[in-house]
Structure formats: structure tokens, C-alpha cells
N, C-alpha and C positions, 0 to 999 in steps of 0.2 A: 504494500500500500504506500504509494507516494504521489500526492496530489498537491497542486498549488493551493488548493482550498478544499476543506473537508467535504463540502457538499457536492463536489465533483465525484467523490467516491460514492456518495449516496446515489447519484444519478447512474453510476455504473452498476450498482446493485439493482436499481429499478429495471435496467435492461435485462439483467439475468433472472430476476424473480419478481416480475411485476405484480403477481396475484398473491404473493406471500403476505401474511399479516405483518404490518409494521408497528402500529400503535393500537393499544386498547385502553379504554377508559370507562370504567363501569361496564355496562352492557354494549357500549359503542366501540367500533373499531374502524381502522382504515388500513387498506393494503398499501404496499409500496407505490403502486401506480396512483392510487387515489390521493395519497399525501403529496406525491410529486406534482400531480396536475393542479391541485388546489394551490400549492405553494408557488407554482409557475404563474398561475393567474394573478396571485397577489404580487408576485415579483414584477410582472409587467405593469401593474397599477402603480407600484412604487417607483419604477423607472420613469413612468410618465409624469410623476410628481417631482422628478429631479434627483432621485436617489442614485448614487454612483459610488465607486470605491471611496472609502473613508468617510462616507456620509453616515451619521448616527441616526438610528430610528428607535424610538422608545417603544417598549411593549408593556402595557399595563393590563395584565390578564391573570386570572387564577389558573391553576393547573388544569388543563383541558385539551381536547383535540384542537380547538382554536389556537391555543398557545403554541402547540407544535407546528401548526400551519404558519403561524406568524413568525416563529424563529426561522424555519426553512425559507419562508418567503423573503425575509430580510436578507438572508445569506445569498439566495439566488439572485436578488436584485443587485448584488455587489456591495451592499451596505454592511454596517456593523450593528448588532442589536444591543440595546440597553434595557435590561430587565428592571421593571418597576412593580412594586406591590400596591394593589388597590387599597390595602389596609394601612399603608404608611400615611402620615400627615400630608395634606395637600401641599404645604409649604416645602416639605422635603422633596416631594416628587417634582415640583416645579423647579426647585434649585437644580436637581440632577438634569432635567431636560435642558434648562438654560445653560448650565455650566458645561455640559457636553456638546452644546450647540446642535441638539437633535433637530432634524428637519421636520420630522413627523412623529406622531404618536399613534400606535396601533392599540386599539382598545375595543371594548364591547359597548353596546348601546346602553346597558345598565349603568355604565360609569361615565356616560357622556357629560353629565353635569358636575363631575368631580372637580374638573379644572378646565379652563379655556386654553386650548392649544391646538394647532392644526392637526387634525386627526382623521384616521380611516377606521371605520367600524368593521372589524373582521367578521362579525356575525351578520353582516348585511349581505344577502344573496347577490346583490348587484355587483359586488366586488369580484365574483367568480363567474363572469360572463365572457372572459377573454380567452386568449390563446393558451392552450394547455401544453405546448411544446417547451422544452428546456430553453431558457434564455441564453443568449450568447455569453460565453465565459469571458468575464472582464477582470477577474481578480488576479493579482500577483501575490506572491508569498508575503510581501511586506505590507499589505493592506490590513486595515483593522478588521477583526472578526467580531469582537464584542467589547463593551465597556461595562465593567461592574464596579459599583460604588461600595467602598468599605468605610468604616468609621474613621474619622479624622481627629487628630489631637487638637487642632485649632478651633474646633467647634463646628466645622462643616465637613460632610463626607467628601471623600476624594475618589475620583473616577479612574480606575486602572484600565489602561488601554492595551489590549492584547491583539497581536497580529496573527494572521493565518498560519504562518510557518511555525509559530510557537504551539498553536493548538494541534496542528498536524503532527508535530514531533511528540507531543504528549499522548495523543490517541494512538499513534503508531507504536510507541513504546508499550502501551497497555495491551494492545492486540498481540504484540510479539511475546510479552511476558505471560499473559493470561488469555490465550486465544479463545474467542467465542465464534459462533456461527449459527446456522439454522438449528432451531431447537432451543437456543438460549434465549432467556427472557430477563431483561434488566428491570428492576423496580425503580421508577423515578419518583422519589419522595422528598428530595431536598428542595426547599423553596428556591425558585430559579433566580432570585436576587443574590444567591450565594454560589460561589464558583464551583463547588463540588457538583452542582446540578449540571454543569456543562458536559462532563463525560457521561452522566446518566442520560442526558438528552440526545447525545450525538454518537457515542461509541458504537452502539448497535447498528446504526444506519450505514456504516461502511463495512460491516462484517456479516450481513445477511441475517442478523438476529432480530429481535423485536423488543419493544419497551411497553411496560404497563404503567399507567399514571395513577398513583394513589390519589384518592379524592383530597381536595384542599384541606389543610390543617390536620389531616389524619395521621401525619408523621409523628404526632405526639402520643398516639395510642397504640400500645403493643398488640391489642387484640385485632385492630384494623390491619396492622402490618402482617400479622400471622395469617389472617383470612386472605389477604391479597396474595401472599406467597403461595398458599395452598391452592387457591382457586385458579391462579394464573400460571402455576408451575414455574415460579420465579427461580432462576439459577444464580443470579448475581445481585447483591444488595450492599448498600453502604449504611453505616451507622456512625454517629458521633459516639465516642467511647462511653460516656455517661448514659446515653440512650441504649447502647448495646447492653450495658449491665442491667438496666431496668427491663429491657425486652427479655433477656435470658432468664432473669428472676421470675418474670411472669410465665414464660414457657415452662420453666422448671416447676413452679408452683402448681400450674394447671396440668402438668404431665402431658403436654401436647407436642412433644418433640417430633412425633411421627408426621405431623402436619407440615414439617419443614424438609421433608425428604427430597424435594427437588433442588434444594440449595447445593451449589458446588463450591462457591467462594463468597466470603464476606470481607468487605473492606472497611477499615476504621480510620478516621482522620478527623481533624478539627480541634482536638485537644489531646493531652498526653494519655496514651493507652497504658493501663496499669497491668502489672503481672497477674494480679488477682482476677482481672477481667478475662485474661487469656486462659487462666486455669478454669474459670467458670465456663467459658465458651466450650472448651474441649471436654469438660465433664458433662455439660448439659447436652451438647450435640456430639454424641460419641459414635463409635463404630456401630454397624458396618458401613454407614452412609455418610461418614463424617465429612462436612465441608471444611475448607481451609480458611484461615484467617490471615489477612495481610494488613499491616500497619502502614499508612501513607502519611507523608508530611509535606507541607508546602504552603507558602503564602500566595495570596491572590496575585501579587506582583510578579510571580514566576510561573504563571499558567497552571494553577490548581495544585499540583504536587511535584516535588523535586526529588524525593527519596522514598524508598520502600523497604520493608522488613517483613519477610514471611515468617509468621509465628508457627510454632509447633507445640504439640502436647508437652514437650520437654523444655519449653521456654521458661526462663526464671519467673517465679511467682511472687517475688518481692520487688518493690520499686516500680519504676516506669520501664516500658519496653523500648528498645532502641528505635530510632527513626530510620536507621539503616543506611543504605548506599544510594548513590546518585542514579537517577534514571538515565537512559540514553540521551546524549546531547547536552547534558548539564555538568557543570563543574561546581563542587562544593568546597569552600575554603573557610578555615577558621583563623581569625586574626585576633591576636592579643596585644597587650601593651608592648611586647618585644618582637612583634612581627608575626609571621605565620606560625600557628600552633601545629606541630606535627607529632608531639609525644602523646602517648596514650594517657587520657585523663586530664590533659592540659586544657583548661576552659577558656574560651574566647567567643567573640561574636561571629555568627555564621553569615557568610557572604555567598551569593549565588551568581554564577556566570553561565553563559551558554544560550541555547536555543529558546529556553522558556522565559527569558527575562523580558518584561513588558516594555512597551515603547515609553511609558512614563505615566504621569497623572494628567488627566484632561485639563488643559488650560490652567495648570499650576506649575509653571516652569521652575520657580524657586524650590518648591518641594521636590520636584523631579530631580533637580541638580543635587539636592541634599541626600536623597536616598539611592539614586542611581549614579554610581561613581566610577571613575576609570579603573580598569584592571591594572594591578601593579606590574604585571609581567607581559601584558599583551596590549600594545598601543592600539587605540581605536575600539577596544572591547570594553563594555560596561559591566559592572557588577551591581547586584541589588543588595543593599545593606538591610538585613532582616530584623535586627533588634533582638533576635533569639540567641541565647547562650547555648553553646554545644561543645562537645569534646569528642575525640576519636576514642572509641571503645574497642572491645575485643573483635577480632576478625575483620577489622576495617569498617565496622559499623559506627554510625554517629549516635551519640547519646544527647538527649535534650536536657537543658538545665534551667529553663525559665527565660525571663525577659530582662532586657536592660532598661526598659521604660515602664510606662503605666498602661500598656495595652494588656487586656485580659481576654480570655475565652470563657464563655458561659454556654454550656450545651453546644459547643462548637461555633458559636456566634462571636465574631471578632468585635470587640468593643474598646474604643479609646476612652479611658476614663476622663480625659480632657474634654471630649465632646459632650459627655453627660454633664460635666461640671459647667461648661460654657452655657449649656441650655438652662441649667438651674440659675446661674448667675444673671441670665438675661431677664429674670423676674425681679422686679424692683424691690421686693421685700426681703431679698437675701443679700447679705453683705459679703460673706465668705463661704466657700464650699470646698469640700474634699469628698470624693467618692471612693469607696473601698468595696472589696468583695468579702462577703460573709459565706463561709463554707461550713454549713451545719452537718452535712453528710455528702457522700459521693453524688447523690441524686438531688440534694437541696442546696443549690448555690445561688446567691442573689446579690444584688447591688444594694448597698446602704449609703445614703448621702448624709454627711455630717455638715451642718450649716450653722452659721452665725447670722441671726436675723435682725432686720430693722423694725422700727415701730410700725405697727399696722400689718405685720406679717399674718398671712392666712394660709394654712396648710392646704385646704381644699383648692384655693386659687392657684397655689404653686403646682399641685398635681395636674390641674386642668391646663395650666400654661405649658407644662412639660409634655403633656399628652398631645398638644397641638404642634410640637416641633420635633419630638423624638419618636422613633418607632417603639412598639410595645416592649421589645426585648432589651431596650436600653433604658427603660423607666426604672428608677429605684423602687425596691419593694418597700422600703421604709426610710424615714428621715429621723435624724438625731439632732436636736437643737442644743448647741453648746454655747457657753459665754465667749469662748475663743477656741481656735483650733490649736492643738498641740504642735510645737515646732521643735526641731533639732537645734543643736548648738550653733549651726551655721545659718539658722533662720528659715530653713525649709520645713514644709509641713511634715510632721512625723507620722506617716501613714501607719506604721507598725503599732502605734499606741492608740489609734482611732477606735479600735473595736473593744478596748478594755474598759470595763466598768461604766458603760454609758446606758442611758435609758432611751429606748426608741419611742418616738412620738409619731403616731399615725401608722 
């Protein structure tokens, strides 16, 4: 598999197996031919509206057949897709559209009143009256394929721009390492505003497999996932480690392992995978039909994943699981105070170079220059500075050691505490703020905001204000009102002492 753009590989599969099932969603389905023809009709409509290579097109839809048509339609038009959630605050969605300079928004008629922006309604039958043949190929490897926004420490999300060659490299590696084909079914359950969704949405399409779309919001419910796997004979699935643990405990408690007999491989990423979770996986899903577990690691800025580690029943059961080795086309480098870290156990910051490195952040040149820096040994090559601490472990595998900054992951969702703090501080009743993570158990992790308030402060008004600018997963679960924030000797906020002996209000 080697294409200038991934959707060219999908078109090749359509030629070979037009009547094979491509996508299922509930009781509805589409064949390869049907998906291709509808996407082609949408693509021609987009081209007539001025979409061309490097044009960004927003998609604001829930998980559905329409969403799949929209993604392939944008790609086939030559443009890059920008996934947007209908559940996110209007102000956040508008910022992403304007910051990315999106030309159009693809959405559904039920969201037409959410915000005013040049739009095409993908559930309008009139959109699908045109030519069903494949549009002329216009993409080069260096064109944009998607823009996904992640949390930003400055108070605004940042749009990561990924090019076609980076995505092709990532999917090509996955197909080489864990080949799939006819008979394989991927479960698409990651919200498509997060980059793990990209391989769930597209990998199957170049391999002759199929994808089943979990109903919106059902990714939070183990029983819904279990039923989807059994009913649709899912063979490949992804979990955030904390959700994997909750899912396995549910399956074990209900003694319903046999309903997962179709699974051949499970991928975990988004947060540190624990040895105890691996041990639970291989105990609950045991022989003779035991699926395999693979730990993946990578930031959005390097095209989903950059390293992998294949777990086994004999993997260590204490501590965190290694994040493993670099995938094809990627170089991983650890830099410390004294240069490159090469010794086992020597901790430094992880840098990424190679095919997966993003173009940068949409219309944020200063931030791009700060995070995407020149390679020390290769003139003209850039590296991405991850902010993750790592070391070389046994057998050449990387071990993860946390962050250099205040970025956190909760249930796999990347959150810059600075963005949450900026949102809270934009409310006039708050004078100072620091946000921290409270981890009561593996499954119960939440944000707590510590605030110094002004006269007239109203907690309900603050909650309403934050709900209007931050997505639900970034809203603090509780607020603690303090007379002042604790500081260290050098005057910085002492985050380690924030959670000690405080009374939560609200």
C-alpha cells in the first residue's frame, strides 16, 4: 500500500469489492460502492464551492453514516477535514472554524441554527444528485488531510495540521504490523474530534475490511460496547486504559467473556497503561481464543501514534507498561540537560522526528516555532518537542515518566490545565485560579479548581460561564475557595499542596 493520499487506496478497494459491506451503523449499512458514490457526489459539490488542496472544511456531525460520507467527501474533494462536536460550546466551535480559516461547514439540518457559517447540509437529498464517478486526483503527499484541535495552554485550543504523507505512513505501518482484510471489523467508538478516531475511520477502507459505528456517547458504557462487539463480530477495538479496566471488570463480573470471541486484537492508548490492567486483560480474556493487547503512544502533533509495545501474559504486572519502539518512518530521541540520553534509565524529554511530524499549528506561527524545532543532526529536518519525560528501558523499549508541564490526560482526553484556568479567570468574580487533578481511584479522576474570589462571586454563575466556553470534559467537577493560593519559595503556585486539607465548595 503506497498512495499519495489514503482515499486513493479506498477507491482501489471499491474497484475490487464494490458490493462488500463497508460501514454499518445500527441496522443501517453501506457497501463500498454506495459510500464511494455518495462521497463522490459530495466531493463535486465541495469543489464547486471552491474546495481544493489545503482548503479546510469543518464537519459538525455525530457518529453516523452521514459523518462517514462527509469525511470521505472532504478527502475526495482534495480538502482537509476539521472534526467538530455539536455538543461543544458555540463559541469554541466558531473559534476553530475561524482560526483554521475553514471555507465551509458540513452539518445536519438539526444543527442549522447552532451557529451562522457557510454550510452544506449533508442530510439534504439534493446534495446527492450529481456525478457518482471518482473525482480527478488532485492531492500531493504534502497537502493537508485533517486539522484536529487539542487543548491549548494559552486559553485557546490549537489546531494540529496533518499532511497526507504522514497519515499514509501511519496507516501503512499499522497494516504491515497488524494486517487486516475481508472478515475484519473495526469498532469506531472514539469521538472523531480526537485523533485516535482517524485510524478507526480510515484503516479498514484501504484493507478490504469494514467498520461498525457505535451509537453516539455509547463509548462510555461497557454493556453497549460488549453488545456491539458480539452483534457485529468486531475483531479490532481501541480503549483508553482506564476504560479498558472498567470494561474488563464489567465483563468479568457478568461472566460474559464468550460474547467477545470475535476479538483478535485490542489497542490501548491515550494514557499510561498499567501492568495490572495487562494482567486483568489476559486473565479475563484467556485461552483458547485469547486476543492480543498492544500499547500505543503518540501525540496529536505526530499523527496519532509514534510507538508501540505488544503486551503478553508475561508482561510485568507492576508499574506502567513501556510505550515501546518507534513505528516505521519515525525517529524517537530523548534529550536531557547534557544532550542526548542514551543510557538505560536516563530520563529526559522525548522528541519526535520523521514522517509523522505535523506541519504545525493552524495560524499560530509562534507556537509552531516553539514546539517544532530543528533536528540537531539533520539540517532542514524538524522535531516535535512532546513535553513527555521518557527513558530507554530494557530491550530498547521506551518507558514513560510523566510530563514537564501542566498538561494532563483524563480518560485519554488531553487537557491543558492552563486553558481551564484561563476560562475560569475570564469570569469577573474570580481573582486567582489553579486547577489540579484529583485521582480518587483508577476509574474516578476529575479536575478540581482552586480559586480566590472577588466580592459578588456566585458559584452557579461561574459554572454557567465555564459551560459556555469549555467542553464538558474540561469542566471542573468541583471548586475550592481559598483566601490565597499556596506558593513555593520562588513565588510559583505550589500545585502539590493544593489538594491537602481543603474543603470543596459546590
